N, C-alpha and C positions, 0 to 999 in steps of 0.2 A: 326614292329619293327626290324629293321637293326640287322643283327646274333648276334653282340656281343656287342651290345649296352645296357646296364640296365636302369633301369625303371629309376634312378635316375642322367644319363646321360643324356645331350643332344648332337647330333652331333653338329659340329661347322660350322652350315651354316651361322651362324651370323659372319662370318670374316668379315674383311673389303672388299670393292666390289671390283673387280679384277682390276688390272690394266691393260691399253690397252695394247694387245701384243707388239706395237714396244715400248711402254716405257718399256717395262720389258727387250725387247732385247735390245734396246740401252744401258741401265743399265748394263745389265750382258756384252755385248761390251766395255763398258765404264770401267768397271772392269778388264777384261782379257787386255784390251789394257793396264790398267795401270800395271797391275802384268807382261805382258810382259816388258813394259819400265821397271820398275823395276829390272824383272828378268834379263833382260839384263845386267841390271848394277854389280847386284850382281854375274854374269856370269863373266863379267868384269875382277870385282876384284878376284873374284874366280880363273881364268886361269893367271891373273897375278900374283899372290901372289904363289898360290900354282905348278905352272906348270905342263905339260900334264900328269904326271905319280900321284901325288897326287889329281890331278883333276879329274881323272878317279877314286880314290880310295872313294871320297866325293859321287862322284856321283853314284856307284855301291852302298854306305851304304845306301845314301838316298831315292834312290829308293826302295832299299828292304823293309825300314822302311815304305815307304808310300803306297806301296804294301800288308804290311802286318798291315796296318789299314784299307784299303779296306777290306780284308779278313774280320777282327774282328769286322765290323760294321753289316757283314751279311744281307745287304740291310732294315736293319732295319730303314735306313733315307728315303728311297725311299717308303718301306712300312707304313710307317706314312704319306707320303702326299698324297698316295694313299688313304687308308682306310677312313684318316680324310676328304678327298677330297668328298669320296663318304657317307660321313655320318655314318661310320659304327664304329666310335670310337670319343671320345673328343681327343682334343690336349694334354689334362694336361694324362689322361691314358695311352697313345701314348708314350708322350715320359717318364714318371715314368717307364712302363714296358723296354721300349728299352734301358735306361739307364741302368738297374737292369741288362737284357741281355749281354750289352756292357762293363760292369765293369768285369764278368767273362771271356769273350773272351780275352780281352786287357791284362790280365795275361798271356795269352796263346802267345799272337802276341809277348809280351816281350820276353819270351821264345825263338822263333822261328827266332827272330834277333839278339838275343846274340847265337844259335847255329850255323848261318851262318857266322856270325864274326869271330868264332872260324875255320871255316873250308876256310873260302876267303880272310879273310881282314890280310892285313900285321901287326900284334898286335907290330911289336917289332920299326914301326915307331912313331916318337913323338907324343903325344896327341892320337894318335889312341883309346887308351883304353876306355881314356874320349868319346871319339866322339863315340864308341860304347856304353856307358852306357847312354850319353845325348841322343842315338837313341831309345834306351831301353825306357827311360822315355817320350820319342815324341809319342810314342804309345800309351800310357795310355792317355793322356793328350787330345792328338789330337781324339781319340775316342770319350770323352765325348764331346770335342769343336763340332764335327761336328755332334753328333745327336740334339744338340741344336741349331746348325746353321739350320739343316731340321725342327727344330719345327719353326723359324722363316719363312722359305721357305714355310711350310705348310699353314701358314696364308694369303698368297700369298703378303709378304712384300717384293717386289722384288725386289724395290729401294734400300731397309734397307739392305736386305740381300748381293746385291751389294756392297755395301757401308763397310761392314763386311770383305769382298773379299779386296776390296781396302786398308783396315786398317791393314789387314794380311800381304799382299805384301808389304805394306810400313816399318811394323815391321821388317819385314824379313828382306829387303834391309840394313836398320839402321843398324839391328843387325849382317850382315856380315860385313859391313863397317868396325865397330868397332871391331868387334872379328878375324876378319881375317886381316885385314890391320893394324887397330890404335896397337890394341894388340899383333898382329902375332901368334894367337893360330892353325892355319893351320886347318887340317882337323877338329878338335874338333868344330873350331870355326864356320866352316859352317852349323855342325850340329846342334850345339849348338843354332844359327839362327834360327833353325825350333823350336825348343822347347820353344823358346820366343814367336815367333809367336801363335804358340799352345795355350800356357797360353791366349795372348791378346785373342783370338778368343772365347775361353772356356768362358772367364770373359763378355768380348762384347756381346756375345749371351744371354749368362743369364742375362743380365740388359737389354737388349731390350724384352726377354719374362716375365721379372718380371715389368717393364714397364706398357706393354701390359694386364698385370692381371693373366699372365699364372704362377701357380704355379708349381715348379720343385723340384720334390721328386723321392725317389725309393721306387718301391715296384712291386712285381712280380707277374704277371697277368696273367697264361696260358691261360685263355679264347680269352684274347688278343693275346698274343704271338704266338699261333699256327696257325693261318691262316696268321700273320702277318711274320714268319717265313718260312712259306710253299711260299709266295710270296716270300720274301725279300733275301733268300737263293739263289732262283734262278734268281730273277732279279741280285744280288750282284756278284755272279756266272759272269753271262754274262757281267758285269761292269769288273770284275776283268779279263776277257778274252780280254774287249775292252782297254783296262788300259794296258793290256798285251802286247798287240798288235801294241801298239804306244811305248810301253818304254821296253821292256824285250829284244831286241836285244842289249841292251844296256852289258847287261849280257854276251851274248852269244861273243860277242868285246871284252869284259873284260875278260872271260875264255880261247876265243882260239886267240887271239893275244897278246899284250900286255897292259897294264897300260897305255900307251902313247896314245895307238890309241883309248882306251877308250874314254880315254881323250878330244881328237878327235871328236869322234862321240858324245861324250854330249852335245859338241857344236852346233853339226848340228841338232842334236834334238831339242835343248834350240829353234833355229830358224825356223828347219822346221814344228813344230807342230805349228805355229802360221794361217798356214791356215783353222787348224781343231776350231779355237775358234769363227767362224762363226756360224758353225752348232750347235757348242753349245750353243752359245747364244741364235737361235732360239728355239733349244730344251727347254734350260732352261727357258726362258719365257713362253713356253706353255704347259707346262709338267701338272701342278696344275689342270691348265683350261680344258685340254684335260679328265681330270679324271671325268669330270662333264658332256660332252657332249655327242650326239646321237654317233651312231658310222659313220653316213653317215657324219655327219659334221665335224668328228675327221678325216677321209679319205680326206676329201677336203681340210681340214687346211693341212696337210701332204704334199701333192702333191704341194700346194701352197708355202711351207716353204722350200720345198726341190730345186724347182725350184728357188727360191730367193739364198737360199744357196749358188748354183752352179755358179750363177749371180756375187754373190759378193766375192765367195771365189778364182775362176778361174783368174781373173786378180789381184786379189790383191797377188797371189801366183808368178804371171811373175813380178811385181813389186816389191816383195821382193829379188827375184829371181838376178833381174838387183843389188839393193841394197847391194845384200849378198856378192856379188863381190868386191864390194867397201868397205863395213864395216869391213869383219874379217880382212884382211891385216892390215889396218889401225888402229882398235881399240886392238885387240887381238897379233899382230906382225905376224912374217912369220913361228913361231912354229905351228900354227891353220890354216895354208894356206891348210892341207890335208882334213880340213872338211866343204872344199867349194864345190865340188862336190855333198859327201854326203846332204849336205843341200840343194843344189837348187833341186835334187831328192825327199827328205823328203817333201817340200814344195809343189807339188804337189799331191804326195802321198796320202797326208793327206786332200787334197780335196775331193779325195776317202773315205779317211777314215769319214770325216766329215758327206757326205753324208749316208755313211751307219748307220753312228751313229744317224743321225735325224732319218731315217726309221724306224729303229728298235727301238729306244726309245720311239718313237710316238705309237707303239701298246704296250709298257710296260706299258704306262701311263693309257692303257686302262684294263690293270689289265693282261696281256696276255705277260711275259717276253719270251715267247719259242725261239721269232724270234730274239729276240736280244743276246740269249746264242748260238743258232744254228749258227747264221752268224758270230759271232766272233768266234766262236769254228774254224770254218772251214778259218776265216783269220788268225789267230793264227797257226793253224797245217800247210797252205800253205806258211805263210810267214818263219816259222821254217825249212819247208822243204829246202826252198833258201838260207834263213841264212847256216844252217849247211854246204851247198854246196858251196856257194860263199863267205864266210866271210874269211876259208882259204885262199881262191885265190886273194882275191880284199881288204880284210879287211873293213873298214867301209863302202866303196862304195858299197859294195855285200849286208852289212845290211840293206843297203837305195833299192836296188831293191828290197829284201825280202820286204819291205814296201809299193811297187807298188802292188805286184802279192796277199798279202795278202787281202787287203780290195779292190781289183776288184773282188777275190772270193765272199767275204760276201754280197759284192750289188748283186752279183747273187742271191744268197739264199732269201734278202730282196725281191727282185723284183719277186720272182716266190711267196712268201709269199702275197705279195699285189693282184698279178694277180688273185691267189684264191679268195680274197675280191672283185674281179671286177675292178681293179684298172690296168690299162696299165701303161707299163712302159714310154710311151710316155709322159704320164701323169706328169713324173719329168724331163722331158727335157725343159730347158728354152724357150719361145717363145716372139716374139716378142711383144704381151701385157703387159708382165712382166716388160719389160724397160721401157716401156709406164707408166706403174702403178707406179714401182719403183721411176722414175723421179716426176710423178706427188705426190708422195707421199711426197717426199724431197723438193720440191716446195711448198706444203701444210705446213710443218711444221714451213720452213724459214719464210712465211708469218705470221704463229703466234707469232714464236719469235719475228718477227719485230714490231705486232702491240701489243702484249706482251711489 
């Protein structure tokens, strides 16, 4: 019997059949694509309405809240997916225990956001105190919503989970337009939009689980939580490092330069992170299935996904770089032209970041988050070293250059880890046969769509 499954519980191996990897990846890309489109609308609205200085304050406050939310989750979402996938706990048991633990951690998270705001946020500006309180509320609601979202994800309802992401993005954008543009609530409007979206995700995920017959309740189960936290804290610390490596330089720009330059860099980050979504989609679709695979099959699939990710993300970065030169002055005005060069650098930097995420995350799906942690720790240290040297000299452009060095260093750690498992670096480099395979896959899907 699995180590922490009691006699009256059955591992959830009877969950719905696995969706094809392609379908899961496409659904996630659709969710990310809609999120990017809607997020761009939100970014344009807040940039136009708030101006660079207030935009910088909003970006810093929302980033800190998001970072705290990730810390409060303690990796229990990932642990839920892995342990349910490996048949070591039922989904109801995992949800009940995870929600109870997150309830306690979220109170600590609210206090952290409040203390940061007292130290760094200009509270004398209009509506900023209300924005701080809304950010604190977002921490509590979003933590619960995220755990329930992982419950949907653990059941491999990948399309449904992607649909929840689309709904959340849509609500956020509509709320930004209403609160910031129509009602002119300034920074408070942007933060309040995130709180409303968190409430919607919580309600929608709970409804999906209820319809699937999953009972959501609270209970403290130390037998489940002990191994879940042992895995989850390591995995979430690694996830925090990964998230920080992609965003924490915003706080450095905010602290070392001006609010306005932070606003410019926030726009560059919004555009620059798009290329990382390719790897995120592939990892998202493959993560639950890899928990069930043999080691050899998982390594083979990881190498294939890494090659496909590089093939898709690199030309995507080149196309977006050209579009950025046209779109930023047109949509945001000349005040944001300083974000052009950092945005282009970040587009290509996040191709490297995406590959690092995909490779390290694949090993975490097998129950070993060590490489995920080590590689992103090196990434963050290298990036911060470059940032501290270059941001005072070059502002946002210096921060973008740090985002190239960091993931390059992290990829070295990943490649060494795979080499110890017998996988050569060449296995991750795109081949001519991969292009043909991708073309055939697209044509096959197109023919099926026409025949359907």
